[in-house]
C-alpha positions in Angstrom: 0.0 0.0 0.0 1.6 3.4 -1.0 2.4 5.8 1.7 0.8 9.3 2.0 3.8 11.1 0.5 3.8 9.2 -2.9 0.0 9.5 -3.2 0.3 13.3 -2.7 3.1 13.5 -5.4 0.9 11.6 -7.9 -1.9 14.1 -7.3 0.4 17.0 -7.9 1.8 15.5 -11.2 -1.7 14.9 -12.7 -2.5 18.7 -13.2 1.1 19.2 -14.6 0.7 16.4 -17.2 -2.8 17.7 -18.1 -1.4 21.3 -18.5 1.4 20.0 -20.8 -1.1 18.0 -22.9 -3.4 21.0 -23.2 -0.5 23.3 -24.1 0.8 20.9 -26.8 -2.7 20.6 -28.2 -3.2 24.3 -28.4 0.2 24.7 -30.0 -0.6 22.1 -32.7 -3.9 23.9 -33.3 -2.2 27.3 -33.9 0.3 25.7 -36.2 -2.4 24.0 -38.2 -4.4 27.2 -38.5 -1.3 29.2 -39.6 -0.4 26.5 -42.1 -3.8 26.7 -43.8 -4.3 30.4 -43.3 -4.5 32.7 -46.4 -1.1 34.0 -47.4 -2.0 37.7 -46.7 -2.8 36.9 -43.0 0.1 34.5 -42.2 2.9 37.1 -42.3 1.2 39.2 -39.6 0.8 36.1 -37.3 4.4 35.1 -37.9 5.7 38.6 -37.1 6.5 39.5 -40.7 5.3 42.6 -42.4 3.9 42.8 -46.0 6.6 45.3 -47.0 6.1 49.0 -47.2 2.7 50.4 -47.8 3.0 52.0 -51.2 -0.3 52.9 -53.0 0.9 56.1 -54.8 4.0 56.4 -57.1 5.9 59.0 -59.0 8.2 57.9 -61.8 11.0 60.4 -62.0 12.5 61.1 -65.5 14.9 58.2 -66.4 18.4 59.4 -66.9 20.1 59.1 -70.3 23.4 57.4 -69.7 24.2 56.6 -73.3 26.6 59.5 -73.6 24.6 60.8 -76.6 22.4 63.9 -75.8 20.2 63.1 -78.8 19.0 60.1 -76.9 17.4 62.3 -74.2 14.1 62.1 -75.9 14.3 58.3 -75.9 14.8 58.3 -72.1 11.8 60.6 -71.8 9.7 58.4 -74.0 10.6 55.4 -71.8 9.6 57.4 -68.7 6.3 58.2 -70.3 5.7 54.6 -71.3 6.4 53.3 -67.8 4.0 55.9 -66.3 1.4 54.7 -68.8 1.8 51.0 -67.9 1.7 51.7 -64.1 -1.4 54.0 -64.6 -3.3 51.0 -65.9 -3.2 49.4 -62.4 -6.4 50.5 -60.6 -5.1 50.0 -57.1 -2.1 52.3 -57.7 -2.2 56.1 -58.0 0.4 57.3 -60.5 1.6 60.9 -60.9 1.3 62.3 -64.4 4.3 62.9 -66.7 3.7 66.7 -66.7 4.1 66.8 -62.9 7.3 64.7 -62.7 9.2 66.3 -65.7 10.1 69.4 -63.6 12.2 67.1 -61.5 14.4 66.1 -64.4 17.3 68.0 -63.1 16.9 68.8 -59.5 19.0 68.6 -56.3 16.1 67.9 -54.1 16.1 64.7 -52.0 13.7 61.9 -52.8 11.7 62.5 -49.6 11.3 66.2 -50.5 10.1 65.3 -54.0 7.7 62.7 -52.6 6.2 65.2 -50.1 5.7 67.8 -52.9 3.9 65.2 -55.1 2.1 63.5 -52.2 3.3 60.0 -53.0 4.5 57.0 -50.9 7.0 55.7 -53.5 9.5 56.9 -56.1 10.7 55.1 -59.1 13.9 56.2 -60.5 16.4 54.8 -63.0 18.4 55.1 -66.2 18.4 54.2 -69.8 21.3 53.2 -72.1 20.6 52.7 -75.7 23.3 51.2 -78.0 22.2 50.3 -81.5 19.4 47.9 -81.4 19.9 47.1 -77.7 18.5 49.0 -74.7 19.3 48.6 -71.0 17.0 50.0 -68.3 17.9 50.1 -64.6 15.0 50.9 -62.3 14.7 51.0 -58.5 11.7 51.6 -56.2 12.3 53.8 -53.1 10.0 53.9 -50.1 10.0 57.7 -49.8 9.0 58.0 -46.2 12.1 56.1 -45.1 14.2 56.9 -48.1 14.8 53.1 -48.3 15.5 51.0 -51.4 12.7 48.5 -51.8 13.6 46.9 -55.1 16.1 47.4 -57.9 16.8 45.5 -61.1 18.5 45.9 -64.5 17.0 44.7 -67.8 18.7 44.2 -71.2 16.4 43.9 -74.2 16.3 44.3 -78.0 14.7 47.5 -79.2 11.7 45.6 -80.5 10.9 44.5 -76.9 10.9 47.9 -75.2 7.1 47.8 -74.6 7.3 44.4 -73.1 10.2 45.6 -71.0 8.1 48.5 -69.6 5.3 46.1 -68.7 7.8 43.8 -67.0 9.1 46.6 -64.8 5.5 47.6 -64.0 4.6 44.1 -63.0 7.7 43.7 -60.9 6.8 46.9 -59.0 3.3 45.8 -58.5 4.4 42.4 -57.0 7.0 44.1 -54.8 4.4 46.3 -53.1 1.7 43.6 -53.0 -0.7 45.4 -55.3 -3.4 43.1 -56.5 -3.8 43.1 -60.3 -7.2 42.4 -61.9 -7.3 39.6 -64.5 -7.5 42.2 -67.2 -4.4 44.0 -65.9 -2.5 40.8 -65.7 -3.5 39.9 -69.3 -2.4 43.3 -70.6 0.9 43.3 -68.9 1.7 39.9 -70.2 0.5 40.3 -73.8 2.3 43.3 -75.3 3.5 42.7 -78.9 7.0 43.6 -80.1 7.4 46.9 -81.9 9.4 47.5 -85.0 12.4 49.5 -84.0 12.3 51.6 -87.2 8.7 52.5 -86.4 9.7 53.4 -82.9 12.6 55.6 -84.1 10.3 57.4 -86.6 7.7 57.9 -83.9 10.3 59.3 -81.4 11.5 61.6 -84.2 8.0 62.8 -84.7 7.6 63.5 -81.0 10.8 65.4 -81.0 9.6 67.7 -83.7 6.2 68.0 -82.1 7.7 69.0 -78.7 9.9 71.6 -80.4 6.9 73.1 -82.2 4.9 73.2 -78.9 7.7 75.0 -77.2 8.1 77.5 -80.1 4.4 78.1 -80.5 4.2 80.6 -77.6 6.4 83.0 -79.6 4.6 84.7 -82.5 7.8 85.4 -84.3 8.5 81.7 -84.9 5.2 80.8 -86.7 7.1 79.6 -89.8 9.5 77.5 -87.8 6.5 76.0 -85.9 4.8 75.1 -89.1 8.0 73.4 -90.4 8.4 71.4 -87.2 4.8 70.2 -87.3 5.1 69.2 -91.0 8.2 67.1 -90.1 6.3 65.6 -87.2 3.5 64.4 -89.5 6.0 63.0 -92.0 7.7 61.0 -89.2 4.5 59.7 -87.7 3.3 58.6 -91.2 6.7 56.9 -91.7 6.2 55.0 -88.4 2.8 53.8 -89.6 4.3 52.6 -92.8 7.0 50.7 -90.9 4.4 49.2 -88.5 0.7 49.6 -89.4 -0.3 48.3 -86.0 1.7 50.7 -83.9 -1.0 52.7 -82.1 1.1 55.6 -80.7 2.0 56.7 -84.3 -1.6 57.2 -85.1 -2.2 59.3 -82.0 0.9 61.4 -82.8 -1.0 62.7 -85.9 -3.9 63.7 -83.6 -1.4 65.4 -81.3 -0.1 67.4 -84.2 -3.6 68.6 -85.0 -4.0 69.7 -81.4 -0.9 71.9 -81.6 -1.7 73.2 -85.1 -5.4 73.6 -84.2 -7.3 75.9 -86.6 -4.2 76.8 -88.6 -4.3 73.4 -90.3 -7.8 72.2 -90.8 -6.7 70.0 -93.7 -5.0 67.7 -91.1 -8.4 67.0 -89.5 -9.5 64.2 -91.9 -6.1 62.5 -91.3 -6.6 62.8 -87.6 -10.1 61.3 -87.7 -8.9 58.3 -89.7 -5.9 57.9 -87.3 -7.9 57.9 -84.1 -10.4 55.5 -85.5 -7.6 53.1 -86.5 -6.0 53.4 -83.1 -9.3 52.5 -81.3 -9.8 49.6 -83.8 -6.3 48.3 -83.0 -6.6 48.7 -79.2 -9.9 49.8 -77.6 -8.2 49.6 -74.1 -5.7 52.3 -75.0 -6.5 55.2 -72.7 -4.8 57.9 -74.8 -6.9 56.9 -77.9 -10.1 57.6 -76.1 -8.7 60.9 -74.8 -7.7 61.9 -78.3 -11.1 60.9 -79.8 -12.8 62.9 -77.0 -10.7 66.0 -78.0 -11.8 65.7 -81.6 -15.4 65.4 -80.7 -15.3 68.3 -78.3 -13.1 70.8 -80.2 -14.1 70.1 -83.8 -17.6 68.5 -83.7 -18.9 70.2 -80.5 -20.5 66.8 -79.8 -20.4 67.2 -76.0 -22.4 64.1 -75.2 -20.2 61.8 -77.2 -17.0 63.5 -75.9 -18.0 63.0 -72.3 -18.6 59.3 -73.0 -15.0 59.0 -74.3 -13.6 60.8 -71.3 -15.5 58.6 -68.9 -14.4 55.5 -70.8 -10.7 56.6 -70.4 -11.2 57.1 -66.6 -12.9 53.7 -66.4 -9.9 52.1 -68.2 -7.4 53.9 -66.0 -9.0 55.3 -62.8 -5.7 56.7 -61.6 -4.6 58.4 -64.8 -3.9 62.0 -64.0 -4.1 62.8 -67.8 -7.6 61.3 -68.0 -8.9 63.3 -65.0 -7.2 66.5 -66.1 -8.6 66.2 -69.7 -12.1 65.5 -68.3 -11.9 68.5 -65.9 -11.0 70.7 -69.0 -14.0 69.4 -70.7 -16.3 70.2 -67.8 
């Protein structure tokens, strides 16, 4: 028969064993729940964050590191294209090209720029073009902490520059855990190659168009403005001949009409055909709807149809500053 001491010891051990068993059971239950929990909950339970909260971005002008000043416009075009691709992502607010170009040559710090533009993140980088090859280096900065979140260098053939821009946009979206819609995923993964001769002709047209736009504010340069605009049209038409499916070239013709305005009504039929072809090729192209709305508003005074096009552009890209600004001008 056991003595009183051993009996007391057994009674004391029973609650201890029971506590251990209960503790092990609860631990197993927690591990099981975490194991099957959705991925966006699990990091918080495991003490891991989802990375910086970035829901607004400014793409600073990409630097031209080719050593050829004539390639500055190519770097600016790549900046604009990256802004366009990021603006397609509904969950992300992207600052317009007009707002960021003033920071092309600035000594301000990234946190200062971010505060001025009201954004969480800054994308900066560089472009090097050599013959038919292009290299883009991009990095994403969490502006509040001035901390590098992501950086990568891409080398591509010129014909793949549009695919390259969508690749960078997708990488940024993944890094900041922005959820892409099926339509956005489809677009970012289905861009077609562009004929590099068409791209060069298009960029040349944009160069002439920008020069004309800058000179148009001075009455003494009307002849020079007309010459630049004619050369712009020639370049855009050359781009279309090189690649009849290259949408931006068609819209370049409409842009030329916008600068020339009433001085060149003979360009209007070309612009109508161009914007119709652009929409036929890609109805999801925001700028095509904005250009069509401009034609309807300024030349046809068809206010109802113009508003539909502006609203369609905003529907396609809710965070496009250009779309909202154009619609506000219409209103």
